[in-house]
N, C-alpha and C positions, 0 to 999 in steps of 0.2 A: 530431563525425562527419562526414568529409569527404563530397562528392558525387561523387568519383573513380568510374568505370565500370568499373577495368580494373586486374589485377595483383593485387597481395595488402597488407591492411592489419591493422598491430595495431589490434585494437577492442575496446572494450569490450562485454560480453556484449550489454544492450541495445541498442549500434552496430550488434552482427552480426544481432541480430534485427530489426532497421527495416533493414538491407542484404535480408536474408530476403524481405519482406514486399515490399519495391519488386521484387525479382527474381520473387516470387510473380506479378505483374501486380495489386496490389491499387487497387482503384478508390475504397473508401469504407473509412476507420478511426474508431472515437471510442473514449474516455475520461473518466475522470474522472479526473486525478491521483495518484496513488501510489507512493511507496517501498515496492518496491525496484525499481517499473517506470515511474518517471517521465520516463529518459531516451528513451526509446522515443516520448513524446507531443513533448518537444523537440524532438525529431531531426525528426519529421513537420513540427511547426512550421513548420521551419526550411526543408525543402527537400522535404516532399512534394508542393507545385504542381509542382515540376520534373517531377515522373513523374506527374504527371495523377491523384495522388491527392487526395479529399474530404478533407479532418480536420478531426474538429470534438475541442473541450475539451466533454462535455455538463454538464448544470447536475449529476448524480449516475452511478454505474453503470446502474441502472436506466432511465435516459432511454438512456445510450450502449447498452446491450443491447438494446432497441426500434428505436431507430434502425438499427443494423446489421442488428437481424433483418429490418428492412424492405428494406433494401439488397440482402442477399442471399435474401430471398425474389422478388426485382428479376431476379436473374441476374446480382448485380454481384460480383467478390468481395470480400470483405468481414473486415476486422479488428477485434475489440474487445479490449481490454488493460485489465487495472486489477490495485492487489495484492490479497493473498486475503481482506483482508475486507469488501472491493468485491464479491468473487461472492456474498456474503452479500445484498448492495441490487438484486443484478441476477438471482439465483437462481428471483425469481416469475415474469419473462418466459423466461428461458432453460429451465425445466424444459418448458413447454408448447410452447416451440420447438422442440425435440425431438422433438415427436408429428408435427408438421408438417414438421418440417425445412427443409429450402434450397436452392435453385438453383447460384447461385452459393455458391463454397468459402468457408466462414465456418471462423473460426477464433477461437476466446478463449481469450486468455492468461490463465493467472492465476499471478499473481508470489506464490510464496510466501515465507513469511518465518520461517522455524525460528530460535529463541533469540530471538523477537521483539527483533531489533535495531530497529527504527522501526514496531513494532506495538504494539498492545493485547495481540494473544493470538498463539498458533504454529500457528493450525489447520491442518490438514492438508486440504487441498482434493479430495487425489484420491479422497477418499469421494464429492464431488460429481457424481465420473464414471461412478461403480455408482448413484447415487440417479439420476441425469438420465435412464442407460443410453447416453452419448454415448462415444465412441473416445477416445481420451488417449494422449497422446506425451508423453516427457521427455526431454530433449536434457542432456548431461552436460559441452559444454564449448560456449564461443560458436561456434566452426567448427562444431559439429554443431548445434547450434540455429539457425543460418541455412540450412542442408541440412534439416535435419529439418522446418522452417515449412513450406517449398515445398513436400514431402512431403506432410503436414497437409491444404494447400489441397487437392490432388490428390486424397484419399483424401475430403476432406468433400465433392468434385463425385461421386466414385463413389458413397459411401455417401448423398447425398444429405441428410448432417446433420451439424451445427457440429462441431468436435474442440475439444477442450480441451486446450491446449498448457500446463502444466504446468512452470514455471523455479522455480528457488530464488533468493535474493539470492546464493549463491555462482555461481552459474550469469550473472547478471543485472549482478553488479559485477565478474566477472571481468575479466581480459584475456586474448587470443590471436590468434594469427595467422589469421587469416580471408580466404581466397581469392574474388576479386570476381568473380559470373560474370552469364552472361547473364540480362537481363531480357526475362521474358514477355510476349508482344504477345497481349493480350486487351483485348475492350472494357471500358471504364471506366462506360459507360453500358448499360442496357438497358431493356426494357418489360416490367411487369408484365402477368402473364396470368392471369385469374382462376382461384380452382381452391376453391371455398367448402367441398366436403368435407376438402380438405386444411388450408386455411389457417385455415377459422374455426374453433374449438374449444370449439363448444357438445357438450355432450354427449355426442350421437349421434353426432356424429363424433369425438371425444376417444373413445372405446370403438373405433372402427374404427382409427385411426389407432394407439392403446396396441399393438394386433395388428401393424402396420407397424412398429412403433418394434421389436418385441421380435423379427419378421424380419431388420432389418436388421443387427439387436446379432450373428445369429446370421450373418449375412455377415460383419461384422466381426470375428469370432471366427475366422472363416477368413483372412481378412486378417491378420491377426497373427501366425498359424501361417508364413504364409507372407514376413511382411515379414521386410526384411534389417537392419531397427533392432532383430529381435529377433537375437543371433548368438552363437555361443560363441568364447570366445577363452582360449587356452595349455589344457595338459592335465594332467589328475593325478587322483588317487584324492579327493581334497576336492572337492569341488563348491561355488560362493559363487554364489549368486545374487541379483543388485542391478541397480540403478537410477540415473536421474539424477547429482549431483555425486558419491556416494557411489561408484561403480565407479571414479572418476580414484583412489580413496583406496584403494581394495581392489587397483588394477592397481600402484599405486607400491608400496603395502606388504608386500602379500600376493606369494608367488614359490609354484611347481611346485601351482598350482591350476589347476580349470578353473572359469573366468568365465561364466555364463549373461549377458549382458548385457541387460536390455531397457528399452527406446527405445518402444514401441509396448505400452504398458502396461492398456489397456482397451480392450475383453477381452483378458486374458491369454493366451498360447500357450500352451492345458494341455497338449496334446498333447507340443509340447516341451519344456515343465518336466519332464512323467513321462519322457521318453526322458532327460532329460538326469540324472535323480536316479537312472534304474537302475546298479547297480555301483558307486556310489560308496557309501565309506566313510562319509562325514558330509556335510553341507550344511548350509552357513553362507548365511545373508537377512542380506543388509544393507541397510539403508533408514534415512532419517531420519525422527521421528515415529511414525507411527500404523504398527503392525504389517499394513501393507496388503497386501503381497506375500505373508508371511511367512503369515499366517492362508489365505490362499488356495494358497501350498504346502502345508501341512499336509493341506488337505482336499484336492489335488488326487494326493500321498500315499497319505491314505487310501482314495478309489474307485480307485485302481489297485494298491492290495496291494504299494504299495512302502514296505517294512520299513527305514528308512533312519533316525541321529540327525538331528536338525534344531537347530540353534542359534541364536539371535537373540536378539528382545527377549523372549518367550516361557519361553525358559531362565534370561533376568536374564543373559545374556551380553554385551548390547548395552543401552545406555542409550533408555530411550519418550522422554524431553527433551530439545529442545534441537539442534542442528547437529551433525553429525558433523566431523572433523577427521582428517589423517592419524595424528596420534597415537590417535585411538578403534578407528581401524582395526590399526596397529600390537601393538595389544593383543590382537587375535585370530590372530597369529602361533601363542600358546601353543596354543589349541585346532585350530588346522590342526594344527600337527605334534603335538602330546603329549595332546590332547580335553581339557585342563584350562585353566581359565583363572587364572591367577597374580595376585596383587597388582600392580595397576601402581606404576612406578618413582616413588619420592619425587619430589615437584615441589624445584626448586632454594628455599631458604629467603631469597628476595630481596622486600623489599616495594617492591611498585609502587606508585605516588603516585596517587588514582584523579584522575581528572578527569570530575567529573558533569556534563552536560550544562546549558546556563544559556541563558538567556536573553542575548540579542547587547547589546554596548555601543548602548544610544541606541535601543533598544526600547520602542515609546510602552507596549508592555502593563506595562511597568514603573509607569508614571506613574497609570494606570488602577486596578493594584492598591492601589499606594499611598494613593491617593485610597479607596478602597472602604473597607482598612481603616482608618483615619481616621473614616469616613461612618460604617461600622458600630459603632465603640467598643467597648461590652462586651455588645451585644445578643445573644443565640443566633441564632447564623446560620447557615444552609445552603449550601453553596457544590456547586452543581451543575455539575460541570465538561463541557468536550469534549473534541475530539480536534484539534490543533492545536498551534501554537508557544506560545500559552499553558497547554497543559498541566502546564508547565516552572513555571508559577504554584504548583505542586503543592509546592515544596522552599522551606521557608524561603529569606528572612523572611517571604515571602507567606503560603502554608499557604492557598492558595485554588481548592481541590479536595478536597470530600469524596467525592467519586464520578465516574467516567470508565466509561463504555459504550462507544459508538459515535457516528459522524456524524448530529449533531442529535439527541443522546439528553441533552445539556444540558438541553436545553428539555421536552422529552419527560417526564424523571425529573421535574423542577419539578414539573409539574403535579400528579406523587404527592406529591411530598413539602409542598406547600404543603396540602393537603389533609389527608394522614394526621398531618403534626405541628400544632404552635403556634409555630413557629419560621419566623424570614423568612428565604424563600429566593430563592437570588441563582442564575440561572443565567448561563452562558455560551457563547457562539458568536460563531465568527472570521466572517470573512466569507464566504471561500468555502464554508466549514461551515453557514453560516446559508445560502445558496442550494440546496446538498446537499441537506440533511435539516433544517432550523430552522423554515421557513415554514410546515410541515405542523402540528407541535405547537405553532406559533404561534397558527395558527388555532383548534387544538382548544382552547387556552385561553381564547379570545376567547370561544368555542363555548360553554364550559364556565362559565364566569364565575370562573377562577382568579385567585388575587391572588400575584404574586412578582413581581421585577424579572428583566427579562432585561439585559445587556449585551452588543452585539454588535462586539468588538475586531476594527475594520474598518481595516488595515493595508494596504489596496489590492491585497491580491495572495493566490494560494493560495501563503502564503510555505515554510511547512514541507516542503513537496515539491519547490520550486525555482522559485517565482513566476510559475505559471503563471496565464493572466489566467482571469475567472471574467464572469458578468453583471455584477457590480458594480462591473469597471473598463473594460467593452467589450470588444472585438475588432478588431482590422485584422488580416485574414488572408486571400489568394487572391483578392484583390480586393472582398471584402466588409467594411467597417467598420459596425460596431454601436456604438452610443454605451451608457455607463454604466449600470445601472440606481441609482435613487437609493434606497437602503434606506430610508431615513426616509419617504420618499412612502410605499413598498411596505407598512410597518409600519401606518402611518396608515390606508392603503387597507385593509387587514384589520381595521381596527376599532378600533386599541390608542389608546385616547385622551391617555394621556400618552408623548409621544415627544420626546427632547431628546437632541443633537447636540454631543457636547464635544471640545476637544483634550488629548488626555491628557497633553502635556506642560506646558498650563496645569494645576496642579496645585489650585490655589483653586478654578478653575471647575469642573473635577472632584468637588472633594469636596462644592461647592455642589448640582450636578443628584443625586450617589448619593446626597445627605442628603431632598432634597424626591420622591427616585424612593424610598426606603425607606421613607418615611414615604404615600407613596399608599397611600393604602386602594384598590386594586385593581390592574391588570396594566400593570408600566410599564414604557418600554424605552431605556437608555442605550445610544448607539453614540459609541464612543470612538475618533473617525477621524483618523489620521495615518499618512500610508504608512512603510509598512517603509524604514528607513535603507540597507538591504542592498541593497535595491530602487532607490533612491535613487544610492546608489554608482555601481551598474552600469551605470545610466543618465546617470552622470554628470551628476546631479544635486543633487547633495548640496553645501553649501556649505562650503568649507574651513577649518574653523574648532575650538575644543578648547576646551576651562577650565584652570582654575588654581584652586587654592586658596591664599589669602593668607596665610600662614602667624602673619603680625603681628595679625592678629585672629580667626584661628581657634581657636575654643573646647575642642577635642580632646572635645567629645562624640560623636562619631561618628553622630550622627543620618541624615548623607547615605548610611552604609555601611547601618547599621540598618534605612532605611527601602526605599532604591531600589536598593541590592546590584549596582549597575552594573560588571561588571569590569574597566572602567577605573580604579574608586578603588581605590587601595591602602592598606595603614594597614600602617606597620614602627615600633617603637617608639612609639606613644602619639600618631603622626606622620599622620596623612593627605594623601594627595599623590595625581596622577593621570596615570594614563598616556595623554601624550600621541600615540602608536603608534594604541592603540583608543580614545580619545576622539573623539566627533562634534562635540561643544558644543552638545548638546542642550540644555543647562544644569538638567535634569527633578532633577538632586542640588543646582544653587543654588536651585533653589525648595522647598524644604523645610531648606535648613542658615537655622537660628536667628539665623546672627550674618551672613549674607549675606557669608559670607568664601569663595564660591566665584564666582570672575568668567570672563565670555567673552573668550576671546582670538582675535581673525581674525588 
């Protein structure tokens, strides 16, 4: 995203959202990076200073929410954003924040991920809007996202409530032409004014604020009825009620229908929906994931005595799981025209080659995974894994994951595994994951005397989401420079007595460290520390070199492939060679070659 302030630009959805935040006059923004929202943080890291926005990568989403809440309570326009599962982490402060509300506009972006493209689930965070009684908005295109988020800040200030702004992967990562607008001139600093009854939610105050929240929810419903974000498009006896990116599919795929496009989706404009349904031959509700709109449409129809056939997920006409596409909506043509759903056209009998995700060439995780396999041998072991690049270690040949739950869950679950079984437990956490959610369960492990191995895979970045900084890397931003936190010193400070740091490229040393950790009668931590080569390449710090196989001495054993499984290694007709275009010369494969046939070439 450029820092252009005029004309139009072809923008990624996340770039358009960033521009909307700038135009809204936001003064404080916070996040923990997570796809599909990551690019917003990358943008604010680069250009936020220019527009007077204080931006931070918080250690986790809960902290981001708490910091943002304080800024908004002080009267500063505030933007807090995260991927959908991050809202689970932030929900504790968010639900109580709704009781006291805010003074400056506050928008909370939840980037949902239907089809779980880069996530461990595809939860529908529209449910949080109803749970927290927060107003919610959903854009359908990048251009609409930019304009809608500005309206969201205005509505937040009018209601004195945070607004949930729900996007999906197809909004965040689509591109569109986006007009560049004027930047709102609002103060970036304010003065916090005490209001104990509103902001100190002890039970006596919370009960009063609960009534306040219910009254504001009624006001939000009135605003939804009048909002231009909810509008009718087209004309016809068949009515379609839809929202988010599904609207674009309906618009493209269904003709001669009347569409009620909902952008202000909590509270719903119930009178507008009821009036829309009256006189229609049938209603089709098109939305991804849960029947959030559909169930309310059924209720609204029943309460208003409207008898009309409603098609959607509950009738089996649309799938519950996964994201939609134009093809999904094309299947609705038959319902719109004949009232019956026909079988979809058969797909072409073409076998598409699979390309499963894999650890990159030279990824240090390969070295530590191989070392663990060698150190474990035939011992009965449980691998309690976590969220990050190293989740890919679940695949052959490593098979380094027996369970994955959530950020920090690898160490937390290990606390249970080691007591419920007699197996040795090895827990994994990346460096950013460790700071996000791994410290607390490690403290619990020390406190409760649990005995297991924790491996912190420290590749010096929040790598999977785009190499954002974290406390272990330090940060140089906005005139503030913070020094990296030493993970080994931190772990020792927590009371762990066995802590060792190794270079995962050094296979022999890594094997020796893991053997000691596994044999240790207590809680042990091994830190596998080596920077991600992609980050080094981006920063032009990667020494240009590669490896090659000496075919004269190669024993054709293929141990390099079966143990390291680097994508730069190739095997054809029994002969192993190295793709120089992928190889970075890390020599991990050379470290495991029994014949010493893999050589580094400068």
